[in-house]
C-alpha positions as a Markdown table, in Angstrom:
| # | Residue | x | y | z |
|---|---|---|---|---|
| 1 | Met | -57.4 | 117.3 | 15.4 |
| 2 | Ala | -60.3 | 119.4 | 17.0 |
| 3 | Val | -59.3 | 122.4 | 19.7 |
| 4 | Ile | -61.8 | 122.3 | 22.4 |
| 5 | Thr | -61.9 | 125.4 | 25.0 |
| 6 | Ile | -63.0 | 124.3 | 28.5 |
| 7 | Asp | -63.9 | 127.5 | 31.0 |
| 8 | Tyr | -64.9 | 125.8 | 34.0 |
| 9 | Asp | -65.4 | 126.5 | 37.7 |
| 10 | Ala | -62.9 | 125.7 | 39.5 |
| 11 | Arg | -64.4 | 125.9 | 43.1 |
| 12 | Asn | -67.1 | 123.0 | 41.6 |
| 13 | Lys | -65.7 | 119.5 | 42.8 |
| 14 | Met | -67.8 | 117.8 | 40.0 |
| 15 | Ala | -66.6 | 119.8 | 37.7 |
| 16 | Arg | -62.3 | 119.1 | 38.5 |
| 17 | Ala | -63.4 | 115.7 | 38.5 |
| 18 | Ile | -64.0 | 116.1 | 35.4 |
| 19 | Val | -61.4 | 117.6 | 34.0 |
| 20 | Arg | -58.7 | 115.3 | 36.4 |
| 21 | Leu | -60.7 | 112.3 | 34.5 |
| 22 | Met | -59.8 | 113.9 | 31.5 |
| 23 | Glu | -56.3 | 114.0 | 32.7 |
| 24 | Glu | -55.9 | 111.1 | 34.0 |
| 25 | Ser | -57.6 | 109.2 | 30.7 |
| 26 | Gly | -54.3 | 110.0 | 28.3 |
| 27 | Leu | -56.8 | 110.7 | 26.2 |
| 28 | Phe | -56.8 | 114.3 | 25.4 |
| 29 | Ser | -53.6 | 117.0 | 24.4 |
| 30 | Ile | -54.6 | 119.7 | 28.1 |
| 31 | Leu | -52.4 | 123.2 | 27.5 |
| 32 | Lys | -53.0 | 125.0 | 30.5 |
| 33 | Asp | -53.0 | 128.9 | 31.3 |
| 34 | Asp | -49.8 | 128.8 | 33.5 |
| 35 | Glu | -48.1 | 126.4 | 31.8 |
| 36 | Pro | -47.0 | 127.1 | 27.8 |
| 37 | Asn | -46.6 | 124.8 | 25.1 |
| 38 | Glu | -43.4 | 124.4 | 23.4 |
| 39 | Thr | -44.8 | 126.5 | 20.6 |
| 40 | Thr | -44.2 | 129.3 | 22.8 |
| 41 | Lys | -41.4 | 128.2 | 25.0 |
| 42 | Gln | -39.5 | 128.4 | 20.9 |
| 43 | Ala | -40.7 | 132.0 | 20.5 |
| 44 | Ile | -39.3 | 132.7 | 24.0 |
| 45 | Arg | -36.0 | 131.4 | 23.2 |
| 46 | Asp | -36.1 | 133.2 | 19.9 |
| 47 | Ala | -36.9 | 137.0 | 21.7 |
| 48 | Lys | -34.7 | 135.8 | 24.1 |
| 49 | Ala | -31.5 | 135.1 | 21.5 |
| 50 | Gly | -32.6 | 138.0 | 19.6 |
| 51 | Lys | -34.0 | 136.1 | 16.5 |
| 52 | Thr | -36.9 | 138.4 | 15.3 |
| 53 | Tyr | -37.9 | 139.8 | 12.7 |
| 54 | Lys | -38.9 | 143.7 | 13.9 |
| 55 | Ala | -41.5 | 145.5 | 10.9 |
| 56 | Lys | -40.7 | 149.1 | 10.2 |
| 57 | Asn | -44.8 | 149.4 | 9.4 |
| 58 | Phe | -47.4 | 147.4 | 8.3 |
| 59 | Asp | -46.6 | 146.8 | 5.3 |
| 60 | Asp | -43.1 | 145.6 | 5.8 |
| 61 | Leu | -44.6 | 143.4 | 7.6 |
| 62 | Val | -47.0 | 141.2 | 5.2 |
| 63 | Arg | -43.8 | 141.4 | 2.6 |
| 64 | Tyr | -41.9 | 139.1 | 5.6 |
| 65 | Leu | -45.2 | 137.2 | 6.2 |
| 66 | Asn | -45.8 | 136.1 | 2.8 |
| 67 | Ser | -42.2 | 135.4 | 1.5 |
């Protein structure tokens, strides 16, 4: 799957219509800045539950990521 980021003038009627058409077609997964995706929501839940890793330094972080 390819990911495309679209930056447009929300005041432009034609641009809004095109984005609305893309949304309504159901052919695209739309992620908006004001709506966090499921990965972000899970990260927030994990952080609130204390399921995070606090690295002591950069080397510690790299070791954790490589494990």
